C-alpha positions as CSV (number, residue, x, y, z in Angstrom):
1,M,74.7,115.4,190.9
2,M,75.7,118.0,188.4
3,R,79.2,116.5,188.0
4,Y,77.6,113.1,187.2
5,L,75.5,114.6,184.5
6,K,78.5,116.4,182.9
7,I,80.4,113.1,182.8
8,L,77.4,111.3,181.3
9,F,77.0,114.0,178.6
10,M,80.7,113.7,177.5
11,S,80.4,110.0,177.3
12,L,77.4,110.4,174.9
13,I,79.5,112.7,172.7
14,V,82.4,110.2,172.5
15,L,79.9,107.3,171.8
16,G,78.3,109.4,169.1
17,L,81.7,110.0,167.4
18,M,82.4,106.2,167.4
19,T,79.0,105.2,165.9
20,S,78.6,108.0,163.4
21,T,78.1,107.2,159.7
22,V,81.3,106.2,157.9
23,L,81.6,107.7,154.5
24,A,84.3,107.1,151.7
25,G,86.4,109.7,150.2
26,A,88.3,109.5,146.8
27,V,92.1,109.3,146.0
28,L,93.6,110.4,142.6
29,L,96.9,110.0,141.1
30,N,97.3,111.6,137.8
31,H,100.7,110.6,136.5
32,G,100.2,113.3,133.9
33,A,97.0,111.9,132.8
34,P,94.1,111.2,135.3
35,I,94.0,107.7,136.8
36,T,96.8,106.3,134.7
37,A,99.6,104.7,136.6
38,Y,103.2,104.6,135.4
39,T,104.5,101.4,134.1
40,I,107.9,100.6,135.5
41,A,110.0,97.7,134.4
42,Q,110.7,94.9,137.0
43,E,114.2,94.9,135.5
44,A,114.9,98.2,136.9
45,L,113.8,97.4,140.5
46,G,116.9,95.6,141.8
47,S,117.2,98.9,144.0
48,S,114.8,101.6,145.0
49,R,113.9,104.2,142.3
50,D,112.5,107.6,143.0
51,V,109.9,108.8,140.6
52,L,107.9,112.1,140.4
53,I,104.2,112.0,140.0
54,L,103.1,115.1,137.9
55,G,99.9,116.8,137.8
56,N,98.6,118.2,134.3
57,A,97.2,121.6,135.4
58,A,97.5,124.1,138.3
59,P,95.7,122.4,141.2
60,N,92.8,123.9,142.9
61,A,89.7,123.0,144.9
62,A,87.5,122.4,141.9
63,S,90.1,120.3,140.0
64,N,91.4,116.6,140.2
65,S,94.4,117.7,138.2
66,A,97.0,117.6,141.0
67,A,99.7,114.9,141.0
68,F,98.2,113.3,144.2
69,S,95.1,114.4,145.8
70,Y,92.5,113.2,148.3
71,Q,88.8,114.3,148.4
72,P,87.3,113.8,151.8
73,A,83.6,112.6,152.0
74,Q,82.7,114.8,155.0
75,N,83.8,117.9,156.6
76,L,87.1,117.7,158.4
77,V,88.3,119.9,161.2
78,A,91.6,120.9,162.7
79,L,93.6,118.1,164.4
80,N,92.0,115.5,162.2
81,I,94.6,113.1,160.7
82,I,95.0,112.3,157.0
83,N,96.7,108.9,157.0
84,V,98.8,107.9,153.9
85,A,100.0,104.4,153.5
86,F,102.0,102.8,150.6
87,T,102.2,99.2,149.4
88,G,105.3,98.5,147.2
89,A,106.3,102.1,147.5
90,A,107.4,104.7,150.2
91,F,107.9,108.3,150.8
92,T,111.1,110.0,149.8
93,A,113.2,112.4,152.0
94,G,111.8,115.9,152.4
95,A,108.8,117.8,153.6
96,I,105.3,117.3,152.1
97,R,102.6,120.0,152.2
98,L,98.8,119.5,152.1
99,C,97.2,122.1,150.1
100,V,93.6,123.2,149.3
101,D,93.5,125.8,146.4
102,A,96.6,127.6,145.3
103,G,98.4,129.1,148.2
104,V,96.3,127.6,151.0
105,E,98.2,125.2,153.2
106,V,96.1,123.0,155.5
107,G,98.7,120.5,156.8
108,F,102.4,119.7,156.8
109,G,104.7,116.7,157.6
110,T,108.2,115.4,157.1
111,P,108.0,111.5,156.5
112,G,111.4,109.8,156.7
113,A,112.9,108.4,153.5
114,G,111.6,104.9,153.0
115,T,108.7,105.4,155.3
116,T,105.7,103.4,154.0
117,S,103.0,105.3,156.1
118,F,102.6,108.6,157.8
119,G,99.7,110.6,159.4
120,F,99.4,114.3,158.4
121,Q,97.6,116.5,161.0
122,L,95.2,119.2,159.6
123,N,95.8,122.8,160.7
124,V,92.6,124.1,159.6
125,P,89.1,122.7,158.7
126,V,88.6,121.3,155.1
127,A,85.0,121.1,153.7
128,A,83.8,117.9,152.2
129,A,84.3,117.5,148.5
130,N,87.4,119.8,148.4
131,Y,90.6,118.3,146.9
132,I,93.5,118.2,149.4
133,W,96.6,117.9,147.2
134,F,100.0,116.8,148.2
135,T,103.2,118.4,147.0
136,N,106.9,118.7,147.9
137,S,106.9,122.4,146.8
138,A,108.0,125.2,149.1
139,D,104.5,126.4,149.2
140,C,101.1,125.8,147.9
141,T,101.2,128.1,145.0
142,G,101.5,125.3,142.5
143,G,101.5,126.8,139.0
144,A,103.2,125.8,135.9
145,A,106.7,125.3,137.5
146,A,105.7,123.2,140.5
147,N,102.4,121.8,139.1
148,G,101.7,119.8,142.4
149,V,104.7,117.5,142.0
150,F,104.7,114.5,144.5
151,P,107.7,112.3,144.8
152,V,107.4,108.5,145.4
153,R,109.9,105.8,146.0
154,I,109.3,102.5,144.2
155,L,110.6,99.8,146.3
156,P,112.8,96.9,145.2
157,T,110.8,93.8,144.0
158,L,111.3,90.6,142.0
159,A,107.5,90.4,141.4
160,T,105.3,92.1,138.8
161,G,102.0,93.8,140.0
162,L,100.9,97.1,141.4
163,A,102.4,99.6,143.9
164,T,99.4,101.4,145.6
165,V,98.7,104.1,148.1
166,S,95.7,104.4,150.3
167,V,94.4,107.4,152.2
168,S,92.0,107.6,155.2
169,A,90.9,110.3,157.6
170,S,90.5,109.7,161.3
171,S,90.2,111.6,164.6
172,F,89.6,109.3,167.8
173,S,88.0,107.0,165.1
174,I,87.9,106.5,161.4
175,L,86.0,109.4,159.7
176,D,86.8,108.1,156.0
177,P,87.9,104.7,155.5
178,A,91.0,103.9,153.4
179,I,90.6,104.4,149.7
180,S,93.4,103.2,147.3
181,A,94.9,104.2,144.0
182,N,97.6,102.9,141.8
183,V,101.0,104.4,142.0
184,A,102.9,102.3,139.5
185,R,102.4,99.2,137.5
186,I,105.4,96.8,137.8
187,A,105.9,94.8,134.6
188,R,108.6,92.8,132.7
189,Q,110.3,95.1,130.3
190,Y,111.0,92.3,127.8
191,A,109.0,89.2,127.0
192,I,110.4,86.4,124.6
193,T,108.1,84.8,122.2
194,N,109.0,82.0,119.8
195,T,107.4,80.5,116.7
196,S,108.6,77.2,115.2
197,S,108.6,76.3,111.6
198,G,108.8,73.0,109.7
199,H,111.1,72.2,106.8
200,T,111.8,69.2,104.7
201,V,115.1,67.6,103.7
202,D,114.5,66.8,100.0
203,Y,115.2,63.5,98.4
204,L,112.6,63.5,95.6
205,A,113.7,66.5,93.5
206,I,117.0,66.7,91.6
207,P,119.7,66.0,92.8
208,G,117.6,63.7,95.0
209,N,120.3,63.0,97.6
210,G,119.1,64.8,100.6
211,T,121.7,67.7,100.4
212,L,119.0,70.4,100.1
213,V,116.0,71.6,102.1
214,I,112.6,72.7,101.1
215,S,111.7,75.9,103.1
216,G,108.4,76.8,104.5
217,G,107.1,73.3,104.9
218,G,107.8,71.9,101.4
219,A,104.8,72.5,99.1
220,P,105.2,70.7,95.7
221,N,105.9,73.9,93.8
222,V,108.6,75.1,96.2
223,T,112.1,74.6,95.0
224,A,114.7,73.0,97.3
225,D,117.7,75.1,98.1
226,S,120.3,75.4,100.7
227,L,118.3,77.6,103.2
228,A,115.7,76.7,105.8
229,S,113.7,80.0,106.2
230,G,110.8,82.0,105.1
231,G,107.4,80.7,103.9
232,A,104.1,80.4,105.6
233,G,104.5,79.9,109.4
234,A,108.1,80.8,109.4
235,N,110.2,80.5,112.6
236,T,110.5,83.8,114.5
237,V,112.1,84.7,117.6
238,S,110.8,87.9,119.1
239,I,111.8,90.2,122.0
240,L,108.8,92.4,122.9
241,R,108.7,95.3,125.2
242,T,106.0,94.9,127.9
243,G,107.1,97.7,130.3
244,Y,109.5,100.4,130.5
245,N,113.1,100.3,132.0
246,Y,112.2,103.1,134.4
247,N,109.7,105.7,133.4
248,T,107.2,107.0,130.9
249,N,107.9,110.7,131.5
250,G,111.0,112.6,130.4
251,A,111.0,114.6,133.7
252,I,111.7,111.5,135.7
253,P,115.4,110.4,135.8
254,A,116.1,107.3,133.7
255,A,117.7,104.3,135.5
256,G,120.9,104.4,133.3
257,L,120.8,100.6,132.6
258,T,122.3,98.8,129.6
259,V,120.4,96.2,127.8
260,S,121.8,93.6,125.5
261,A,120.5,90.2,124.2
262,V,122.0,86.8,123.1
263,M,120.2,84.1,121.3
264,N,121.5,80.5,121.9
265,V,120.8,77.8,119.3
266,T,121.2,74.1,119.5
267,D,121.0,71.3,116.9
268,S,119.9,67.8,117.8
269,A,122.1,66.6,114.9
270,A,125.2,68.3,116.1
271,W,125.3,70.8,113.1
272,Q,125.9,67.9,110.6
273,G,125.9,69.5,107.1
274,I,125.2,73.1,108.3
275,S,127.6,75.8,107.0
276,R,126.3,78.8,108.9
277,I,123.2,80.3,110.8
278,Y,122.3,83.9,111.0
279,L,119.4,86.3,111.9
280,V,117.6,88.7,109.8
281,P,114.6,91.1,110.7
282,A,111.4,89.1,110.5
283,A,110.2,91.1,107.5
284,T,113.5,90.6,105.5
285,P,114.2,87.6,103.3
286,C,116.9,85.2,104.4
287,A,120.0,86.4,102.6
288,I,123.4,86.7,104.1
289,A,123.5,90.4,103.0
290,N,120.5,90.9,105.2
291,S,122.2,89.4,108.2
292,T,122.0,91.0,111.7
293,V,124.5,88.5,113.1
294,T,126.1,85.4,111.7
295,V,127.8,82.3,113.0
296,N,129.7,80.4,110.5
297,S,130.6,76.5,111.1
298,P,128.4,76.4,114.2
299,S,129.2,73.9,117.0
300,G,127.9,73.0,120.4
301,T,125.5,75.8,121.4
302,A,125.7,78.6,118.9
303,V,125.8,82.0,120.5
304,M,124.4,84.9,118.5
305,T,124.8,88.3,120.1
306,I,122.1,90.5,119.1
307,P,123.1,94.1,118.5
308,T,121.9,96.4,121.2
309,A,120.9,99.3,119.0
310,P,117.3,98.1,118.5
311,L,116.9,97.6,122.2
312,P,115.8,100.7,124.1
313,A,117.2,100.9,127.6
314,D,115.8,103.8,129.5
315,G,112.7,105.9,129.5
316,G,111.2,108.1,126.8
317,F,110.4,105.2,124.4
318,N,106.8,105.6,124.5
319,G,104.5,103.4,122.4
320,A,104.7,100.0,120.9
321,F,108.1,98.2,120.5
322,A,109.1,94.8,119.1
323,N,112.2,93.2,117.7
324,E,111.5,90.1,115.7
325,W,114.1,88.0,114.1
326,L,114.0,85.1,111.6
327,L,116.5,82.4,112.2
328,C,118.1,81.3,108.9
329,I,120.0,78.0,108.7
330,E,122.1,77.3,105.6
331,A,123.2,73.8,104.6
332,N,126.5,73.3,102.8
333,G,124.7,71.7,99.9
334,T,127.1,68.7,99.7
335,T,126.3,66.7,102.9
336,T,123.3,64.4,103.2
337,L,121.1,66.0,105.9
338,Q,119.3,64.5,108.7
339,A,116.0,64.9,110.4
340,R,116.6,67.3,113.3
341,T,115.3,69.8,115.7
342,F,116.9,73.3,116.2
343,Q,116.0,74.9,119.5
344,A,116.7,78.5,120.5
345,N,116.4,80.6,123.7
346,V,117.1,84.4,124.4
347,D,119.0,85.8,127.4
348,I,118.3,89.4,128.0
349,A,121.1,90.9,130.0
350,V,120.2,94.1,132.0
351,T,123.4,95.7,133.7
352,G,124.1,98.9,135.5
353,A,123.2,100.2,139.0
354,G,120.6,98.1,140.8
355,P,119.1,96.0,137.9
356,N,117.1,92.7,138.2
357,D,118.7,90.8,135.5
358,P,116.1,88.4,134.0
359,G,116.8,84.7,133.6
360,A,117.1,83.3,130.1
361,S,114.0,82.1,128.3
362,T,113.4,78.3,128.0
363,F,114.8,76.6,124.9
364,L,112.0,76.0,122.5
365,N,111.8,74.5,119.0
366,A,112.8,77.0,116.3
367,Q,112.9,74.7,113.3
368,V,112.0,71.0,112.9
369,W,113.3,69.2,109.8
370,G,111.7,66.0,108.5
371,L,112.4,63.9,105.4
372,N,110.2,63.3,102.3
373,A,111.9,59.7,102.0
374,Y,112.1,56.4,103.9
375,Q,115.0,56.1,106.3
376,A,115.9,53.3,108.6
377,L,118.9,52.6,110.9
378,I,120.1,49.1,111.3
379,P,121.7,49.3,114.8
380,W,124.4,46.8,114.2
381,M,126.1,44.9,111.6
382,V,129.1,42.5,111.8
383,N,132.2,42.9,109.5
384,N,132.5,39.2,108.7
385,T,132.3,37.2,105.6
386,D,130.8,34.3,107.5
387,V,128.1,36.3,109.1
388,P,126.4,38.3,106.1
389,T,123.4,40.4,106.7
390,Y,120.6,40.6,103.9
391,C,118.0,43.4,103.7
392,L,115.0,43.0,101.5
393,I,113.9,46.4,100.4
394,N,110.4,46.8,98.9
395,N,109.5,49.8,96.7
396,G,105.7,49.8,96.4
397,D,105.4,53.1,94.7
398,P,103.2,52.5,91.5
399,T,105.5,54.7,89.2
400,R,108.6,56.1,90.8
401,P,111.9,54.2,90.9
402,A,113.8,54.8,94.1
403,N,117.5,55.4,94.8
404,V,119.1,53.5,97.8
405,I,121.6,55.7,99.7
406,L,123.9,54.4,102.4
407,D,125.4,56.4,105.3
408,V,127.3,54.7,108.2
409,V,127.0,56.3,111.5
410,S,129.1,56.1,114.7
411,S,127.7,55.1,118.1
412,E,127.5,58.9,119.0
413,G,125.2,59.4,115.9
414,G,127.9,61.1,113.8
415,V,128.2,60.3,110.1
416,I,131.4,58.5,109.2
417,L,130.5,57.4,105.7
418,N,128.2,59.8,103.9
419,N,125.8,59.7,100.7
420,Q,126.9,56.5,99.1
421,L,124.5,55.4,96.2
422,L,124.0,51.7,96.3
423,G,121.7,51.6,93.2
424,S,118.0,51.9,92.3
425,I,114.9,49.9,92.7
426,P,112.3,50.2,90.0
427,A,108.6,50.9,90.8
428,R,106.7,47.9,92.4
429,T,109.9,45.9,92.8
430,S,112.0,44.5,95.6
431,N,115.9,44.3,95.7
432,L,118.2,42.7,98.0
433,A,120.9,44.7,99.8
434,A,123.9,42.7,101.0
435,F,126.3,43.5,103.8
436,T,129.4,41.3,103.9
437,A,133.1,41.8,104.9
438,N,134.0,45.5,104.1
439,S,131.3,45.8,101.4
440,A,127.8,46.9,100.9
441,S,125.8,46.2,97.6
442,L,122.3,46.2,96.1
443,T,121.0,43.8,93.4
444,G,121.7,45.5,90.0
445,G,123.8,48.3,91.6
446,T,127.4,48.9,92.5
447,A,129.2,47.7,95.6
448,V,130.4,50.2,98.0
449,A,133.8,49.3,99.8
450,L,133.8,49.9,103.6
451,T,137.5,49.5,103.9
452,T,137.9,53.2,104.6
453,L,136.1,52.7,107.9
454,G,139.0,50.8,109.3
455,L,136.8,47.9,110.4
456,G,138.6,44.9,111.7
457,A,137.1,41.4,111.3
458,G,134.1,41.0,113.6
459,S,133.8,44.8,114.2
460,R,130.2,46.1,114.5
461,Y,128.8,49.2,112.7
462,S,125.5,50.8,112.0
463,P,124.3,51.6,108.4
464,R,121.6,54.0,107.6
465,I,119.5,53.2,104.6
466,T,117.5,56.0,102.8
467,V,115.1,55.1,100.0
468,T,114.0,58.1,98.0
469,A,110.2,57.2,97.8
470,N,107.1,58.0,99.9
471,P,107.8,56.3,103.2
472,A,104.3,54.9,103.1
473,N,105.3,52.8,100.0
474,V,108.5,51.4,101.4
475,S,109.4,48.6,103.8
476,M,112.5,46.8,104.7
477,T,113.3,43.5,106.6
478,C,116.8,42.4,107.5
479,N,118.1,38.9,108.5
480,Q,121.5,37.4,109.4
481,V,122.6,33.8,108.8
482,D,123.7,32.2,112.0
483,P,127.1,30.5,111.1
484,S,126.8,27.8,113.7
485,L,123.3,26.7,113.0
486,G,122.8,27.8,109.5
487,N,119.5,29.4,110.2
488,K,118.2,33.0,109.9
489,R,117.7,35.5,112.7
490,A,116.0,38.7,112.4
491,V,118.0,42.0,112.6
492,P,116.2,45.0,114.0
493,V,115.3,47.8,111.7
494,L,114.7,51.2,113.4
495,T,112.6,53.5,111.0
496,L,112.3,57.3,111.2
497,N,108.8,58.4,111.7
498,S,109.3,61.6,109.7
499,P,106.5,63.6,108.0
500,W,105.7,62.8,104.4
501,V,105.6,65.9,102.2
502,Q,103.7,65.2,98.9
């Protein structure tokens, strides 16, 4: 009977442990300042990186200043287990001591390198509300030299987010449930931003032939010149640092990575009339003397290698950082310019041991050029005296006479005859443009020979007509005479819906 009673009594004790009240402890990681996690660049995490979490004072039972500490919510006894589990991080190689006060060791363990969880067994009781601090020091004396250093391995990742650690206490059951703290914040080191600007090819000011641009959107009092830059809402392409290549503390080894950047620029008009492009710091006027990098006579995709000096690579660069560039585009001043869109992207290259090299940013508009004139393309003409084409051009402007300028474009959109003045149309007047064999003319103007185009009889070509007046005041219709029937047929006129700048 006595034996039965003993067994029943032991069962009640175990049941009592399993159903006792569960309290929550606290976990603190200081990173040199309480509760503040390191920010580590995702670009550096192509391989594991070992970092050191540092406390900010000699740790003791009445302080939360240790690098990594756990405060149990209830009294713990010898043989209780302190469970440590990482997400996105791990232990490094070497012994870890659990300490209470300076010089008081309460536990010890040797997790394997890369281990993400480990249970440390207490050797002695620990009263509730004491801080158990973790260190790789040879003993628990702490002090100014050791300062409760705790090493952590940040695991490779392609994702941004948080690396965390959780701590719980257990015996046969959970005494304190798992409580988490942030080990590191994983962020992109560099982010690309882009601001587009609008500019105007100028046909209304002297010389009135579309060879110059108005910068900054084209207010009436802005003088046209050969640069598209500056002004309100100017285009900028920026590289912003959102994280750190490796660390924020000089005591932590830097990753040793190299950072460079390339800006790629495209032009929808195949760089027609553009002499060079260059970058200047955003707060600097567009002038070649201020250039950071220059591409003369650009073609295809223009590649602009940004100097690496402004781009910090490793740790120790605390505080705000931004590199911002203004894209300057210079026309040659002699070629009639087209409406067009310039797009740019930036490719940050991170090289070295174990980087995550980020992909290039998306191509976005950097500059958009419009015209302050009427422009239309006649998609085909026939070089034939028997099949002439006539276009009636109406200048409805109440006061302004308008020049009529002819370009001839190829099927690929290239200009093969540029900036030919056919003549002028007075205000509130209509004139007739005629296209016959190897010739184009305007009533009251001067005929332009097309013989230099090498057109054979019956060849087709596409003239582009620009009328230097408000597009809202100009219209054009074109007809051809059918040589077999003698009647007229309409010829398509493709107008350019460009913004009007007053």
